[in-house]
N, CA, C and O atoms as a GROMACS GRO file, in nm:
protein
  588
    1ASP      N    1   0.006  -1.233  -0.582
    1ASP     CA    2  -0.078  -1.072  -0.618
    1ASP      C    3  -0.115  -1.037  -0.514
    1ASP      O    4  -0.114  -1.102  -0.409
    2TRP      N    5  -0.162  -0.893  -0.536
    2TRP     CA    6  -0.193  -0.786  -0.446
    2TRP      C    7  -0.340  -0.798  -0.454
    2TRP      O    8  -0.404  -0.771  -0.555
    3GLU      N    9  -0.400  -0.847  -0.320
    3GLU     CA   10  -0.550  -0.884  -0.328
    3GLU      C   11  -0.607  -0.789  -0.206
    3GLU      O   12  -0.548  -0.787  -0.098
    4VAL      N   13  -0.728  -0.708  -0.232
    4VAL     CA   14  -0.803  -0.609  -0.159
    4VAL      C   15  -0.893  -0.707  -0.047
    4VAL      O   16  -0.938  -0.812  -0.092
    5GLY      N   17  -0.923  -0.670   0.114
    5GLY     CA   18  -0.998  -0.762   0.162
    5GLY      C   19  -0.971  -0.734   0.306
    5GLY      O   20  -0.921  -0.627   0.340
    6VAL      N   21  -1.000  -0.817   0.382
    6VAL     CA   22  -0.987  -0.847   0.480
    6VAL      C   23  -0.888  -0.974   0.482
    6VAL      O   24  -0.894  -1.081   0.421
    7PRO      N   25  -0.795  -0.926   0.572
    7PRO     CA   26  -0.654  -1.022   0.563
    7PRO      C   27  -0.719  -1.151   0.630
    7PRO      O   28  -0.809  -1.128   0.711
    8ILE      N   29  -0.688  -1.276   0.608
    8ILE     CA   30  -0.734  -1.407   0.692
    8ILE      C   31  -0.651  -1.494   0.613
    8ILE      O   32  -0.626  -1.477   0.493
    9GLY      N   33  -0.591  -1.626   0.714
    9GLY     CA   34  -0.526  -1.710   0.677
    9GLY      C   35  -0.359  -1.698   0.682
    9GLY      O   36  -0.288  -1.791   0.643
   10ALA      N   37  -0.325  -1.622   0.714
   10ALA     CA   38  -0.136  -1.618   0.700
   10ALA      C   39  -0.102  -1.627   0.901
   10ALA      O   40  -0.144  -1.561   0.996
   11ALA      N   41  -0.048  -1.694   0.892
   11ALA     CA   42  -0.025  -1.718   1.037
   11ALA      C   43   0.046  -1.542   1.091
   11ALA      O   44   0.005  -1.473   1.184
   12THR      N   45   0.128  -1.519   1.023
   12THR     CA   46   0.182  -1.407   1.127
   12THR      C   47   0.129  -1.294   1.058
   12THR      O   48   0.196  -1.191   1.059
   13GLY      N   49  -0.017  -1.296   0.978
   13GLY     CA   50  -0.016  -1.164   0.928
   13GLY      C   51  -0.087  -1.110   0.941
   13GLY      O   52  -0.155  -1.183   1.013
   14PRO      N   53  -0.160  -0.994   0.927
   14PRO     CA   54  -0.282  -0.904   1.025
   14PRO      C   55  -0.356  -0.953   1.065
   14PRO      O   56  -0.425  -1.011   0.980
   15THR      N   57  -0.397  -0.968   1.193
   15THR     CA   58  -0.547  -0.995   1.231
   15THR      C   59  -0.637  -0.878   1.253
   15THR      O   60  -0.729  -0.898   1.332
   16ASN      N   61  -0.628  -0.776   1.205
   16ASN     CA   62  -0.726  -0.614   1.178
   16ASN      C   63  -0.632  -0.570   1.068
   16ASN      O   64  -0.523  -0.611   1.027
   17VAL      N   65  -0.735  -0.448   1.027
   17VAL     CA   66  -0.660  -0.363   0.921
   17VAL      C   67  -0.690  -0.235   1.016
   17VAL      O   68  -0.745  -0.231   1.126
   18VAL      N   69  -0.640  -0.143   0.943
   18VAL     CA   70  -0.570  -0.004   1.018
   18VAL      C   71  -0.781   0.038   0.988
   18VAL      O   72  -0.865   0.018   1.076
   19SER      N   73  -0.797   0.068   0.918
   19SER     CA   74  -0.980   0.109   0.867
   19SER      C   75  -1.055   0.005   0.833
   19SER      O   76  -1.015  -0.040   0.726
   20ALA      N   77  -1.136  -0.047   0.870
   20ALA     CA   78  -1.277  -0.162   0.815
   20ALA      C   79  -1.278  -0.084   0.683
   20ALA      O   80  -1.238   0.030   0.660
   21PRO      N   81  -1.346  -0.198   0.583
   21PRO     CA   82  -1.294  -0.320   0.579
   21PRO      C   83  -1.203  -0.371   0.538
   21PRO      O   84  -1.172  -0.489   0.546
   22ASN      N   85  -1.138  -0.269   0.477
   22ASN     CA   86  -0.994  -0.352   0.403
   22ASN      C   87  -0.898  -0.245   0.407
   22ASN      O   88  -0.905  -0.128   0.445
   23CYS      N   89  -0.774  -0.340   0.341
   23CYS     CA   90  -0.631  -0.306   0.321
   23CYS      C   91  -0.608  -0.364   0.180
   23CYS      O   92  -0.700  -0.387   0.102
   24ALA      N   93  -0.448  -0.391   0.146
   24ALA     CA   94  -0.448  -0.417   0.030
   24ALA      C   95  -0.312  -0.548   0.091
   24ALA      O   96  -0.242  -0.546   0.192
   25GLY      N   97  -0.316  -0.597   0.035
   25GLY     CA   98  -0.190  -0.660   0.102
   25GLY      C   99  -0.138  -0.801  -0.029
   25GLY      O  100  -0.213  -0.841  -0.117
   26THR      N  101  -0.029  -0.838  -0.012
   26THR     CA  102   0.014  -0.921  -0.122
   26THR      C  103  -0.030  -1.057  -0.121
   26THR      O  104  -0.028  -1.128  -0.222
   27ASN      N  105  -0.061  -1.086  -0.033
   27ASN     CA  106  -0.211  -1.204  -0.047
   27ASN      C  107  -0.266  -1.254   0.112
   27ASN      O  108  -0.233  -1.332   0.201
   28ILE      N  109  -0.361  -1.163   0.085
   28ILE     CA  110  -0.434  -1.162   0.192
   28ILE      C  111  -0.500  -1.308   0.245
   28ILE      O  112  -0.571  -1.294   0.345
   29GLY      N  113  -0.493  -1.407   0.210
   29GLY     CA  114  -0.504  -1.509   0.242
   29GLY      C  115  -0.450  -1.587   0.273
   29GLY      O  116  -0.502  -1.685   0.326
   30GLY      N  117  -0.312  -1.573   0.251
   30GLY     CA  118  -0.221  -1.641   0.331
   30GLY      C  119  -0.113  -1.587   0.315
   30GLY      O  120  -0.115  -1.464   0.314
   31ASN      N  121   0.020  -1.658   0.298
   31ASN     CA  122   0.156  -1.631   0.266
   31ASN      C  123   0.179  -1.594   0.134
   31ASN      O  124   0.123  -1.646   0.036
   32TYR      N  125   0.268  -1.497   0.132
   32TYR     CA  126   0.320  -1.477  -0.042
   32TYR      C  127   0.373  -1.592  -0.116
   32TYR      O  128   0.349  -1.697  -0.055
   33THR      N  129   0.418  -1.604  -0.194
   33THR     CA  130   0.514  -1.693  -0.293
   33THR      C  131   0.628  -1.688  -0.329
   33THR      O  132   0.647  -1.598  -0.411
   34ILE      N  133   0.711  -1.744  -0.304
   34ILE     CA  134   0.840  -1.757  -0.374
   34ILE      C  135   0.904  -1.671  -0.470
   34ILE      O  136   0.857  -1.676  -0.584
   35ASN      N  137   0.970  -1.618  -0.455
   35ASN     CA  138   1.015  -1.500  -0.606
   35ASN      C  139   0.924  -1.471  -0.694
   35ASN      O  140   0.910  -1.494  -0.814
   36ALA      N  141   0.833  -1.387  -0.570
   36ALA     CA  142   0.744  -1.338  -0.579
   36ALA      C  143   0.795  -1.143  -0.681
   36ALA      O  144   0.882  -1.059  -0.658
   37SER      N  145   0.713  -1.150  -0.759
   37SER     CA  146   0.757  -0.950  -0.807
   37SER      C  147   0.626  -0.932  -0.826
   37SER      O  148   0.564  -1.002  -0.905
   38VAL      N  149   0.553  -0.809  -0.737
   38VAL     CA  150   0.450  -0.766  -0.770
   38VAL      C  151   0.421  -0.631  -0.689
   38VAL      O  152   0.439  -0.611  -0.569
   39SER      N  153   0.352  -0.513  -0.824
   39SER     CA  154   0.334  -0.443  -0.806
   39SER      C  155   0.171  -0.355  -0.829
   39SER      O  156   0.101  -0.374  -0.928
   40LEU      N  157   0.132  -0.259  -0.715
   40LEU     CA  158   0.005  -0.216  -0.721
   40LEU      C  159   0.051  -0.108  -0.717
   40LEU      O  160   0.150  -0.080  -0.648
   41ILE      N  161  -0.024  -0.009  -0.804
   41ILE     CA  162  -0.043   0.081  -0.844
   41ILE      C  163  -0.206   0.167  -0.829
   41ILE      O  164  -0.320   0.124  -0.846
   42SER      N  165  -0.152   0.317  -0.785
   42SER     CA  166  -0.263   0.325  -0.778
   42SER      C  167  -0.382   0.409  -0.940
   42SER      O  168  -0.352   0.388  -1.058
   43PRO      N  169  -0.466   0.469  -0.912
   43PRO     CA  170  -0.540   0.538  -1.015
   43PRO      C  171  -0.434   0.653  -1.054
   43PRO      O  172  -0.322   0.647  -1.004
   44SER      N  173  -0.468   0.758  -1.143
   44SER     CA  174  -0.402   0.854  -1.168
   44SER      C  175  -0.444   0.967  -1.013
   44SER      O  176  -0.531   0.932  -0.933
   45PHE      N  177  -0.375   1.079  -1.000
   45PHE     CA  178  -0.475   1.184  -0.952
   45PHE      C  179  -0.378   1.319  -0.968
   45PHE      O  180  -0.260   1.312  -1.002
   46ALA      N  181  -0.434   1.417  -0.942
   46ALA     CA  182  -0.312   1.546  -1.016
   46ALA      C  183  -0.336   1.642  -0.864
   46ALA      O  184  -0.424   1.630  -0.778
   47VAL      N  185  -0.237   1.722  -0.872
   47VAL     CA  186  -0.183   1.807  -0.744
   47VAL      C  187  -0.187   1.933  -0.811
   47VAL      O  188  -0.117   1.930  -0.912
   48PRO      N  189  -0.234   2.023  -0.794
   48PRO     CA  190  -0.248   2.175  -0.834
   48PRO      C  191  -0.119   2.237  -0.864
   48PRO      O  192  -0.021   2.277  -0.801
   49SER      N  193  -0.153   2.230  -0.965
   49SER     CA  194   0.003   2.426  -1.026
   49SER      C  195   0.049   2.455  -0.834
   49SER      O  196  -0.019   2.475  -0.733
   50GLY      N  197   0.198   2.444  -0.860
   50GLY     CA  198   0.243   2.535  -0.708
   50GLY      C  199   0.197   2.490  -0.583
   50GLY      O  200   0.225   2.546  -0.476
   51LYS      N  201   0.114   2.373  -0.597
   51LYS     CA  202   0.089   2.328  -0.447
   51LYS      C  203   0.209   2.203  -0.432
   51LYS      O  204   0.262   2.145  -0.526
   52SER      N  205   0.237   2.179  -0.276
   52SER     CA  206   0.324   2.058  -0.231
   52SER      C  207   0.187   1.964  -0.180
   52SER      O  208   0.075   2.009  -0.155
   53ALA      N  209   0.228   1.836  -0.175
   53ALA     CA  210   0.135   1.787  -0.081
   53ALA      C  211   0.204   1.661   0.006
   53ALA      O  212   0.324   1.670  -0.020
   54GLU      N  213   0.186   1.559   0.090
   54GLU     CA  214   0.173   1.511   0.160
   54GLU      C  215   0.134   1.355   0.145
   54GLU      O  216   0.018   1.322   0.122
   55PHE      N  217   0.220   1.276   0.155
   55PHE     CA  218   0.164   1.145   0.128
   55PHE      C  219   0.146   1.044   0.188
   55PHE      O  220   0.238   0.967   0.164
   56THR      N  221   0.042   0.985   0.285
   56THR     CA  222   0.069   0.905   0.393
   56THR      C  223   0.000   0.743   0.352
   56THR      O  224  -0.068   0.721   0.252
   57PHE      N  225   0.030   0.661   0.439
   57PHE     CA  226  -0.010   0.520   0.436
   57PHE      C  227  -0.002   0.465   0.546
   57PHE      O  228   0.060   0.545   0.616
   58SER      N  229  -0.028   0.371   0.610
   58SER     CA  230  -0.041   0.269   0.682
   58SER      C  231   0.062   0.137   0.604
   58SER      O  232   0.046   0.120   0.483
   59GLN      N  233   0.144   0.068   0.664
   59GLN     CA  234   0.189  -0.036   0.619
   59GLN      C  235   0.169  -0.168   0.766
   59GLN      O  236   0.135  -0.158   0.884
   60TYR      N  237   0.201  -0.255   0.696
   60TYR     CA  238   0.220  -0.418   0.767
   60TYR      C  239   0.283  -0.499   0.705
   60TYR      O  240   0.246  -0.567   0.609
   61TRP      N  241   0.453  -0.493   0.796
   61TRP     CA  242   0.512  -0.636   0.669
   61TRP      C  243   0.602  -0.662   0.764
   61TRP      O  244   0.664  -0.605   0.854
   62ASP      N  245   0.582  -0.830   0.682
   62ASP     CA  246   0.621  -0.933   0.754
   62ASP      C  247   0.695  -1.035   0.663
   62ASP      O  248   0.629  -1.133   0.626
   63GLY      N  249   0.820  -1.024   0.625
   63GLY     CA  250   0.888  -1.063   0.499
   63GLY      C  251   1.059  -1.120   0.555
   63GLY      O  252   1.131  -1.077   0.645
   64ASP      N  253   1.070  -1.185   0.498
   64ASP     CA  254   1.249  -1.198   0.487
   64ASP      C  255   1.329  -1.061   0.521
   64ASP      O  256   1.337  -0.968   0.440
   65SER      N  257   1.365  -1.058   0.599
   65SER     CA  258   1.436  -0.945   0.652
   65SER      C  259   1.603  -0.906   0.550
   65SER      O  260   1.639  -0.791   0.526
   66VAL      N  261   1.652  -0.986   0.523
   66VAL     CA  262   1.723  -1.016   0.417
   66VAL      C  263   1.697  -0.986   0.260
   66VAL      O  264   1.754  -0.900   0.192
   67PHE      N  265   1.627  -1.050   0.232
   67PHE     CA  266   1.665  -1.100   0.092
   67PHE      C  267   1.463  -1.015   0.068
   67PHE      O  268   1.494  -0.909   0.014
   68ASP      N  269   1.360  -1.013   0.075
   68ASP     CA  270   1.282  -0.970   0.058
   68ASP      C  271   1.257  -0.811   0.029
   68ASP      O  272   1.314  -0.750   0.120
   69GLN      N  273   1.197  -0.719  -0.061
   69GLN     CA  274   1.209  -0.576  -0.050
   69GLN      C  275   1.018  -0.532  -0.080
   69GLN      O  276   0.917  -0.579  -0.132
   70GLY      N  277   1.052  -0.446  -0.028
   70GLY     CA  278   0.928  -0.360  -0.034
   70GLY      C  279   0.965  -0.233  -0.069
   70GLY      O  280   1.060  -0.185  -0.007
   71LEU      N  281   0.902  -0.153  -0.172
   71LEU     CA  282   0.941  -0.011  -0.204
   71LEU      C  283   0.798   0.055  -0.261
   71LEU      O  284   0.708  -0.011  -0.313
   72VAL      N  285   0.797   0.176  -0.242
   72VAL     CA  286   0.660   0.292  -0.250
   72VAL      C  287   0.773   0.423  -0.303
   72VAL      O  288   0.869   0.479  -0.250
   73ARG      N  289   0.698   0.434  -0.438
   73ARG     CA  290   0.729   0.548  -0.497
   73ARG      C  291   0.640   0.599  -0.581
   73ARG      O  292   0.552   0.532  -0.635
   74VAL      N  293   0.661   0.751  -0.601
   74VAL     CA  294   0.590   0.830  -0.653
   74VAL      C  295   0.582   0.815  -0.859
   74VAL      O  296   0.690   0.801  -0.917
   75LEU      N  297   0.496   0.820  -0.915
   75LEU     CA  298   0.500   0.827  -1.033
   75LEU      C  299   0.451   0.910  -1.116
   75LEU      O  300   0.338   0.946  -1.086
   76ASP      N  301   0.508   0.970  -1.245
   76ASP     CA  302   0.448   1.065  -1.333
   76ASP      C  303   0.347   1.024  -1.384
   76ASP      O  304   0.394   0.954  -1.473
   77ALA      N  305   0.223   1.016  -1.393
   77ALA     CA  306   0.146   0.928  -1.533
   77ALA      C  307   0.196   1.025  -1.610
   77ALA      O  308   0.232   0.965  -1.712
   78ASP      N  309   0.225   1.161  -1.627
   78ASP     CA  310   0.166   1.211  -1.772
   78ASP      C  311   0.333   1.209  -1.860
   78ASP      O  312   0.364   1.273  -1.961
   79ASN      N  313   0.409   1.122  -1.789
   79ASN     CA  314   0.532   1.124  -1.864
   79ASN      C  315   0.597   0.916  -1.847
   79ASN      O  316   0.698   0.870  -1.794
   80ALA      N  317   0.475   0.841  -1.924
   80ALA     CA  318   0.468   0.692  -1.931
   80ALA      C  319   0.512   0.602  -1.791
   80ALA      O  320   0.559   0.489  -1.780
   81ASP      N  321   0.461   0.741  -1.653
   81ASP     CA  322   0.473   0.639  -1.526
   81ASP      C  323   0.627   0.680  -1.481
   81ASP      O  324   0.672   0.566  -1.472
   82THR      N  325   0.670   0.714  -1.468
   82THR     CA  326   0.796   0.728  -1.491
   82THR      C  327   0.816   0.757  -1.364
   82THR      O  328   0.736   0.833  -1.310
   83PRO      N  329   0.957   0.691  -1.269
   83PRO     CA  330   0.949   0.718  -1.126
   83PRO      C  331   1.034   0.907  -1.074
   83PRO      O  332   1.143   0.960  -1.090
   84ILE      N  333   0.946   0.932  -1.033
   84ILE     CA  334   1.006   1.048  -0.973
   84ILE      C  335   1.121   1.037  -0.870
   84ILE      O  336   1.111   0.976  -0.764
   85GLU      N  337   1.226   1.099  -0.914
   85GLU     CA  338   1.355   1.092  -0.833
   85GLU      C  339   1.378   1.117  -0.724
   85GLU      O  340   1.363   1.239  -0.716
   86GLY      N  341   1.416   1.066  -0.594
   86GLY     CA  342   1.381   1.119  -0.475
   86GLY      C  343   1.245   1.128  -0.423
   86GLY      O  344   1.212   1.211  -0.338
   87LEU      N  345   1.176   1.052  -0.470
   87LEU     CA  346   0.977   1.043  -0.439
   87LEU      C  347   1.009   0.877  -0.395
   87LEU      O  348   0.989   0.775  -0.462
   88SER      N  349   1.047   0.887  -0.306
   88SER     CA  350   1.009   0.711  -0.281
   88SER      C  351   1.076   0.679  -0.115
   88SER      O  352   1.154   0.743  -0.045
   89ILE      N  353   1.013   0.566  -0.097
   89ILE     CA  354   1.040   0.509   0.032
   89ILE      C  355   1.092   0.359  -0.017
   89ILE      O  356   1.016   0.281  -0.074
   90THR      N  357   1.225   0.330   0.012
   90THR     CA  358   1.283   0.218   0.008
   90THR      C  359   1.340   0.111   0.129
   90THR      O  360   1.393   0.001   0.110
   91ASN      N  361   1.309   0.189   0.276
   91ASN     CA  362   1.362   0.103   0.299
   91ASN      C  363   1.237   0.040   0.379
   91ASN      O  364   1.240   0.045   0.502
   92ILE      N  365   1.146  -0.009   0.325
   92ILE     CA  366   1.076  -0.079   0.358
   92ILE      C  367   1.111  -0.227   0.427
   92ILE      O  368   1.146  -0.317   0.351
   93SER      N  369   1.102  -0.256   0.590
   93SER     CA  370   1.122  -0.434   0.600
   93SER      C  371   1.057  -0.435   0.671
   93SER      O  372   0.964  -0.355   0.686
   94ILE      N  373   1.100  -0.566   0.768
   94ILE     CA  374   1.069  -0.551   0.896
   94ILE      C  375   1.120  -0.482   1.044
   94ILE      O  376   1.230  -0.442   1.083
   95ALA      N  377   0.995  -0.488   1.101
   95ALA     CA  378   1.010  -0.371   1.211
   95ALA      C  379   0.948  -0.460   1.367
   95ALA      O  380   0.826  -0.476   1.373
   96LEU      N  381   1.034  -0.514   1.484
   96LEU     CA  382   0.979  -0.550   1.555
   96LEU      C  383   0.935  -0.445   1.657
   96LEU      O  384   1.016  -0.359   1.693
   97PRO      N  385   0.770  -0.448   1.720
   97PRO     CA  386   0.723  -0.589   1.701
   97PRO      C  387   0.650  -0.558   1.532
   97PRO      O  388   0.653  -0.450   1.473
   98ILE      N  389   0.590  -0.688   1.482
   98ILE     CA  390   0.529  -0.682   1.359
   98ILE      C  391   0.382  -0.634   1.388
   98ILE      O  392   0.294  -0.704   1.439
   99VAL      N  393   0.370  -0.494   1.344
   99VAL     CA  394   0.207  -0.430   1.404
   99VAL      C  395   0.193  -0.311   1.229
   99VAL      O  396   0.265  -0.299   1.130
  100TRP      N  397   0.080  -0.258   1.267
  100TRP     CA  398   0.086  -0.181   1.141
  100TRP      C  399   0.175  -0.036   1.222
  100TRP      O  400   0.187  -0.011   1.342
  101THR      N  401   0.232   0.048   1.090
  101THR     CA  402   0.303   0.149   1.088
  101THR      C  403   0.230   0.250   1.023
  101THR      O  404   0.148   0.233   0.932
  102GLU      N  405   0.260   0.343   1.069
  102GLU     CA  406   0.229   0.422   0.954
  102GLU      C  407   0.316   0.508   0.880
  102GLU      O  408   0.384   0.574   0.958
  103GLN      N  409   0.355   0.546   0.704
  103GLN     CA  410   0.486   0.587   0.647
  103GLN      C  411   0.412   0.757   0.620
  103GLN      O  412   0.296   0.790   0.642
  104LYS      N  413   0.505   0.827   0.576
  104LYS     CA  414   0.508   1.000   0.541
  104LYS      C  415   0.605   0.990   0.442
  104LYS      O  416   0.702   0.915   0.438
  105LEU      N  417   0.557   1.101   0.339
  105LEU     CA  418   0.702   1.110   0.209
  105LEU      C  419   0.652   1.271   0.202
  105LEU      O  420   0.551   1.277   0.132
  106ALA      N  421   0.681   1.373   0.242
  106ALA     CA  422   0.681   1.458   0.178
  106ALA      C  423   0.680   1.518  -0.012
  106ALA      O  424   0.781   1.478  -0.070
  107LEU      N  425   0.614   1.576  -0.074
  107LEU     CA  426   0.584   1.547  -0.214
  107LEU      C  427   0.592   1.728  -0.252
  107LEU      O  428   0.504   1.812  -0.241
  108PRO      N  429   0.721   1.740  -0.295
  108PRO     CA  430   0.747   1.949  -0.261
  108PRO      C  431   0.668   2.013  -0.390
  108PRO      O  432   0.616   1.943  -0.476
  109ALA      N  433   0.668   2.123  -0.390
  109ALA     CA  434   0.552   2.176  -0.546
  109ALA      C  435   0.674   2.134  -0.674
  109ALA      O  436   0.667   2.095  -0.790
  110ALA      N  437   0.767   2.161  -0.593
  110ALA     CA  438   0.825   2.173  -0.738
  110ALA      C  439   0.870   2.043  -0.823
  110ALA      O  440   0.935   2.043  -0.928
  111ASP      N  441   0.825   1.942  -0.758
  111ASP     CA  442   0.870   1.835  -0.786
  111ASP      C  443   0.730   1.797  -0.892
  111ASP      O  444   0.711   1.774  -1.011
  112VAL      N  445   0.651   1.809  -0.765
  112VAL     CA  446   0.484   1.762  -0.814
  112VAL      C  447   0.374   1.839  -0.835
  112VAL      O  448   0.267   1.792  -0.875
  113GLY      N  449   0.395   1.960  -0.808
  113GLY     CA  450   0.282   2.074  -0.842
  113GLY      C  451   0.282   2.094  -0.980
  113GLY      O  452   0.374   2.130  -1.054
  114GLY      N  453   0.090   2.047  -1.020
  114GLY     CA  454   0.076   2.106  -1.166
  114GLY      C  455   0.064   1.946  -1.255
  114GLY      O  456   0.016   1.940  -1.369
  115LYS      N  457   0.117   1.818  -1.177
  115LYS     CA  458   0.188   1.648  -1.249
  115LYS      C  459   0.025   1.623  -1.221
  115LYS      O  460  -0.053   1.697  -1.162
  116ASN      N  461   0.002   1.506  -1.278
  116ASN     CA  462  -0.093   1.415  -1.250
  116ASN      C  463   0.044   1.279  -1.202
  116ASN      O  464   0.143   1.253  -1.270
  117LEU      N  465   0.010   1.220  -1.084
  117LEU     CA  466   0.062   1.127  -1.028
  117LEU      C  467   0.007   0.978  -1.026
  117LEU      O  468  -0.103   0.954  -1.073
  118LYS      N  469   0.079   0.886  -0.975
  118LYS     CA  470   0.078   0.745  -0.952
  118LYS      C  471   0.120   0.757  -0.822
  118LYS      O  472   0.174   0.856  -0.773
  119VAL      N  473   0.087   0.620  -0.751
  119VAL     CA  474   0.177   0.526  -0.673
  119VAL      C  475   0.210   0.424  -0.614
  119VAL      O  476   0.153   0.365  -0.522
  120GLU      N  477   0.311   0.400  -0.670
  120GLU     CA  478   0.357   0.231  -0.664
  120GLU      C  479   0.410   0.176  -0.548
  120GLU      O  480   0.501   0.228  -0.485
  121PHE      N  481   0.352   0.070  -0.519
  121PHE     CA  482   0.396  -0.054  -0.390
  121PHE      C  483   0.419  -0.212  -0.458
  121PHE      O  484   0.339  -0.300  -0.489
  122GLN      N  485   0.542  -0.206  -0.464
  122GLN     CA  486   0.597  -0.261  -0.511
  122GLN      C  487   0.653  -0.398  -0.380
  122GLN      O  488   0.695  -0.382  -0.265
  123PHE      N  489   0.634  -0.516  -0.454
  123PHE     CA  490   0.666  -0.607  -0.363
  123PHE      C  491   0.791  -0.700  -0.415
  123PHE      O  492   0.788  -0.728  -0.535
  124GLU      N  493   0.870  -0.735  -0.359
  124GLU     CA  494   0.988  -0.837  -0.434
  124GLU      C  495   1.047  -0.939  -0.338
  124GLU      O  496   1.126  -0.900  -0.252
  125SER      N  497   1.008  -1.089  -0.349
  125SER     CA  498   1.090  -1.177  -0.272
  125SER      C  499   1.166  -1.264  -0.299
  125SER      O  500   1.222  -1.237  -0.405
  126ASP      N  501   1.206  -1.380  -0.247
  126ASP     CA  502   1.303  -1.458  -0.267
  126ASP      C  503   1.289  -1.575  -0.279
  126ASP      O  504   1.172  -1.611  -0.263
  127HIS      N  505   1.405  -1.704  -0.316
  127HIS     CA  506   1.309  -1.802  -0.328
  127HIS      C  507   1.364  -1.897  -0.216
  127HIS      O  508   1.420  -2.005  -0.236
  128LEU      N  509   1.344  -1.847  -0.116
  128LEU     CA  510   1.349  -1.890   0.022
  128LEU      C  511   1.267  -1.938   0.111
  128LEU      O  512   1.250  -2.054   0.149
  129ASP      N  513   1.202  -1.810   0.152
  129ASP     CA  514   1.070  -1.823   0.258
  129ASP      C  515   0.976  -1.786   0.230
  129ASP      O  516   0.995  -1.720   0.128
  130GLU      N  517   0.864  -1.785   0.258
  130GLU     CA  518   0.756  -1.771   0.272
  130GLU      C  519   0.657  -1.687   0.404
  130GLU      O  520   0.605  -1.741   0.501
  131PHE      N  521   0.653  -1.565   0.373
  131PHE     CA  522   0.560  -1.496   0.499
  131PHE      C  523   0.418  -1.442   0.462
  131PHE      O  524   0.359  -1.460   0.355
  132SER      N  525   0.374  -1.370   0.571
  132SER     CA  526   0.293  -1.309   0.539
  132SER      C  527   0.264  -1.231   0.464
  132SER      O  528   0.153  -1.235   0.412
  133GLY      N  529   0.352  -1.136   0.435
  133GLY     CA  530   0.380  -1.001   0.344
  133GLY      C  531   0.339  -0.871   0.378
  133GLY      O  532   0.292  -0.840   0.487
  134PHE      N  533   0.362  -0.780   0.262
  134PHE     CA  534   0.305  -0.661   0.246
  134PHE      C  535   0.178  -0.623   0.264
  134PHE      O  536   0.113  -0.703   0.196
  135TYR      N  537   0.100  -0.543   0.317
  135TYR     CA  538  -0.006  -0.429   0.358
  135TYR      C  539  -0.028  -0.322   0.390
  135TYR      O  540  -0.025  -0.278   0.505
  136VAL      N  541  -0.048  -0.276   0.311
  136VAL     CA  542  -0.095  -0.080   0.321
  136VAL      C  543  -0.241  -0.114   0.303
  136VAL      O  544  -0.306  -0.199   0.244
  137ASP      N  545  -0.275   0.038   0.416
  137ASP     CA  546  -0.429   0.062   0.406
  137ASP      C  547  -0.414   0.210   0.466
  137ASP      O  548  -0.309   0.259   0.506
  138ASP      N  549  -0.512   0.259   0.466
  138ASP     CA  550  -0.505   0.420   0.462
  138ASP      C  551  -0.432   0.516   0.413
  138ASP      O  552  -0.365   0.603   0.468
  139VAL      N  553  -0.464   0.477   0.242
  139VAL     CA  554  -0.324   0.530   0.160
  139VAL      C  555  -0.390   0.721   0.116
  139VAL      O  556  -0.508   0.740   0.088
  140LEU      N  557  -0.338   0.777   0.118
  140LEU     CA  558  -0.414   0.947   0.153
  140LEU      C  559  -0.303   1.073   0.095
  140LEU      O  560  -0.188   1.094   0.132
  141VAL      N  561  -0.340   1.106   0.050
  141VAL     CA  562  -0.250   1.233  -0.060
  141VAL      C  563  -0.336   1.415  -0.033
  141VAL      O  564  -0.442   1.459  -0.079
  142VAL      N  565  -0.269   1.456   0.026
  142VAL     CA  566  -0.368   1.578   0.088
  142VAL      C  567  -0.283   1.692   0.023
  142VAL      O  568  -0.161   1.679   0.021
  143THR      N  569  -0.343   1.804  -0.030
  143THR     CA  570  -0.253   1.947  -0.018
  143THR      C  571  -0.186   1.997   0.052
  143THR      O  572  -0.264   2.036   0.139
  144VAL      N  573  -0.038   2.044   0.097
  144VAL     CA  574  -0.002   2.125   0.223
  144VAL      C  575  -0.014   2.255   0.136
  144VAL      O  576   0.014   2.273   0.017
  145GLU      N  577  -0.067   2.342   0.233
  145GLU     CA  578  -0.104   2.537   0.243
  145GLU      C  579   0.065   2.549   0.226
  145GLU      O  580   0.122   2.464   0.296
  146GLU      N  581   0.154   2.634   0.151
  146GLU     CA  582   0.255   2.632   0.186
  146GLU      C  583   0.296   2.800   0.293
  146GLU      O  584   0.293   2.907   0.232
  147GLU      N  585   0.321   2.800   0.409
  147GLU     CA  586   0.337   2.928   0.473
  147GLU      C  587   0.461   2.994   0.442
  147GLU      O  588   0.486   3.104   0.490
   0.00000   0.00000   0.00000
């Protein structure tokens, strides 16, 4: 399950957060379990009509780089949380060294302007290994002025 707090207990997990005191992680007190399939979904937020936005967050990933999967996608909260095509990050995977990294996703006005949205962080593990998992911090969506 996703938990919020200060990560502790996982031998290979983060030893800090990007912005104290908390982050969200697949198991902040230890390793995730095998055959996990968990999602963390944000509350709904509105993007003004005609406006673009930028979605940023910090991630820490420690998982089986072959079979474990993480993804982030933007959902249309006014349409039964349907994923908005093309607004996702599907390449969440291990990077060496394993450190906090920033991710960005442009949200064009044509896709998000005037809509209520949610963001979903999803994690799935296989039946083989356990690692510290997928952690996120500093999740932010800001509108962008068009030039």
